[in-house]
Each structure stands twice: as C-alpha cells, then as structure tokens.
C-alpha positions in Angstrom: 103.1 96.3 115.8 102.3 100.0 116.0 104.2 100.8 112.8 102.4 98.0 111.0 99.1 99.3 112.2 100.0 102.7 110.7 101.0 101.1 107.4 97.7 99.2 107.3 95.7 102.3 108.2 97.3 104.3 105.4 96.8 101.4 102.9 93.2 101.2 103.9 92.8 105.0 103.6 94.0 104.7 100.0 91.5 101.8 99.5 94.4 99.5 98.3 94.8 95.8 98.6 98.0 94.4 100.1 99.0 93.4 96.6 98.5 96.9 95.1 100.2 98.6 98.0 103.1 96.2 97.9 103.5 96.9 94.2 103.6 100.7 94.8 106.1 100.2 97.6 108.3 97.9 95.7 108.1 95.0 98.1 106.5 91.6 98.0 102.9 91.4 99.3 103.8 88.7 101.9 106.5 91.0 103.4 104.0 93.9 103.6 101.5 91.6 105.3 104.1 90.5 107.8 105.0 94.1 108.6 101.3 95.0 109.0 100.9 92.1 111.5 104.0 93.1 113.5 105.9 89.9 112.5 108.7 91.8 110.7 110.5 95.0 111.6 111.4 96.8 108.4 114.8 98.3 107.8 115.2 102.0 107.3 115.3 101.7 103.5 112.0 99.8 103.5 110.4 102.4 105.8 111.4 104.9 103.1 109.8 102.6 100.4 106.6 102.3 102.4 106.3 106.0 102.9 106.9 106.8 99.2 104.7 104.0 98.0 101.9 105.0 100.4 102.2 108.6 99.4 103.1 109.8 102.9 106.3 110.6 104.8 108.4 108.4 107.1 107.5 110.8 109.9 103.8 110.2 109.4 104.5 106.5 109.8 107.0 106.8 112.7 106.4 109.9 114.8 105.3 109.1 118.4 105.9 105.3 118.2 107.2 103.7 121.4 110.9 102.9 121.4 111.5 99.2 121.3 113.5 97.9 124.2 116.9 96.4 123.5 117.8 93.0 124.7 119.1 93.2 128.3 117.4 96.5 129.0 115.6 96.6 132.4 111.8 96.3 132.0 
C-alpha cells in the first residue's frame, strides 16, 4: 500500500488523472488504480515504467518502504 500511495502522490503532484498517468507509464488505467489502492504489487519492470512515466526514479518510489513479510515468516 505504501508504494501505491507514493505513486498516487506523484501522480497528484503532476496534476494527472489516472488515465493520463497510465498512458505515460504504458500501463492500463485499471492496473494503475489497483496499484495505487494496494490491491496489486507491481513487478520490477512495471516499477521502472511507473518511475519513467511519472518523471521520477525507482528510488524515489521505493526508498524506505517496509519490507513485505514472506509467507511463513514469524510475525
């Protein structure tokens, strides 16, 4: 969810709709919306697309995010 919040914040900063941002990123707008809401976890290549399309770096979108726990990891 934190990654999606950063994507949404950057899109909002650019004053772009989901449709416009998705076009710039080369993804479908429904996928972008799912990522922003934390319902989808993007693959590395899509993280790169989001960064390029949103005129930022993957680091700006990813640095400091909490590590997701793997299935079976102790809580």
